[in-house]
N, C-alpha and C positions, 0 to 999 in steps of 0.2 A: 530539251529545246526551250528557248525563251518564249514566254507568253507575249501576245501582242502588246499588252500593257508595259512589259519590260522593254520591248523594242521601242515603243513609243516614248517612254519616259526615262530611260537609263542610257548613259554612256558606258560602254563596256570595254574594259581593257583585256585584250587577248594576247596570245604569245607574240604575234608579229605586228601589233598595231592596236589602235583604238577605233571602235566602230560606233555608229549611231550618234555622231557628233553633229549631224545636220539638224536644221531647225524644223519643227513641225507646227509652227504657229500660223498655219493657214488652213482653211477648210478643205476637206476632200483628200487629205493625205492618208488618213486611215478611215475606213468605212465605219460608220456608227459613232464617230467622235467629232464633236464640234471644237476644233482647235483654233477658232478665231481668237485673235489677241484682243484683250480689253484691259483697261486700267484697273478695274475692280478685281478681276481674276488675278492679275499680276500682284496687286497689293495683298490679296488674300493668301497667295501661295509663297511669295518671296520672303525670305528671311536670311539674316547673316548670323552665323554662329561663330563667335570668337573662340578659337582653339587655344591660342597662346598670345600674350602681349607683355612686352617689357619695354625698357627704355629704347632699345635698338631695333626691335622687330615686332611684327604682328602677323599672326597666321589666322586665317579665317576661312570658313566654308560659306559659299553662296548656295542656298537651297531654293529650288523652285524657279530657277532661271535657266534659259537656254544657254548652251555652251558658247554660242557666238556673242551673246550679251556679256557673259562672264569674261570672255577674252577681250572684248572691247573695253571693259572696265579695267582689266589688267594693263592693257596698253595705255590707257589714259593715266593710270597711276605711275607707270614708268616714265611717261613723257612729262607729267606735270609736277611730280615731286622734285623740288629743287635739290640738286646734288652738285658736288664738285668732283672734278677728275683731272688727271694730268693732261695738259694740252701740248706743252713743248718739252721735248726730251733732248738733252745735250749729252752725247755719248763721246767719252774721251778715249776709252780703250776697251773694246769688246772682243774678247778672245774666245767667246763661246761659239757653239755651232749655230746659234740663232742669229740671223741677219739683223743689222741695226734697225731697219724699218719694221721688222716683225716684232722685235723687242720693244720698240717705241709704241707700236700699236697695242701690244699686250699690257704695257704699263698704263696706257690710256683707258683701258677697261677697268682699272682698279678704282672703285669709288673712294673718295677721301672723306674721312670722318671730320667734318667741319661744318659750321653753320654758314651757308652761302649768303644769308641775309646780312652778315657782318662784313662782306667784301663787295667791292665795286668791280664792274667790268673794266678791263684795260682799254684805254683810249687807242684809237687807230694810230699806228706809228710810235706808240709808247714802248721804247726798248728797255728802259730801266725797270727792274723789279721793285715794286713798292709794297709796303706792309699792308695796305688796304686793298691791293689787287692781286697779290701773288703769294702762293705758298711754295716753298722750296724743299725738296727732299734729296738726300744723297743715297745712292745705292752703290756701296763698295763691297764687293764680295769676290773671293777667289776660291775656286775649287782646287783642293789639294789632296794628295794621296794620304789616307789614314795609315800611319805606320803601325798602329796598334791593331789593325784588322786581322782577323783569323786568316791563316794561310789558305784555307779552302773556301773562303767567302766569295760569293758571286753577286751579292746584292750591292748596287751602287751606294746605298745609304751606309753600308758597312765599309766599303772599300775607299770611299772618299768623304771628305768633310766639305759640306756645302754642295753636294751633288744636285740639290734642288734649291732654287732661290725662291724665297717666300717674302711676303710683305713685312714679316718681322725684321728683315734686314734693311728695310727702308727707314732712314732716319730723317726726321723733320729738322730743317735748319732754319731757325727763326730769322726773319728779316726785320730790320728797324725795331719798332716797339712791340713786336709780336711776343717776344720772350716775357715781357712784363704783363701783357694782356691775356695770354693763354698759358695753361699748364701743358706738360707733355702729353697728358691724357686727352686734352681737348682737340688736338690735331694729330691725326694718324691715318694710315691706310685702313 
């Protein structure tokens, strides 16, 4: 059985969920503990441990902070870090089992590796794609039967070629001066 200190200070992952995620930063929650919040106690206990950092990603642990505060920081980072994503999708021929609007939504969830500071917002009513406002990608893929698949195969990856569509199949199509300004590695899903 967990001690009162573990219950008070630990978030616990169990088989069917996470427990103890609620805040305890107010007095009277646990007898004998003064859990009032103060700036001094927060600064003394809080630290950030960087686990991994490279050019594309950073993994860190926040220690000594309530789960609600950590979640608030996570949401702020998601909202405030500028990113680019697919906004308009033009579908010419979709023969998959996924409806056009679902496919367009899924494409819109893919972050685009590009510096958003180098692009402007499109003006209202601006129909023409410009190199300073738009990135264009083509996704042309066809699922075909793999003639070299073993006779007893049941795995779709063995039975078909392109049974799964991934971002590797999205090709950037430069507009205007983009081909001179960016390398293929600079713009990608």
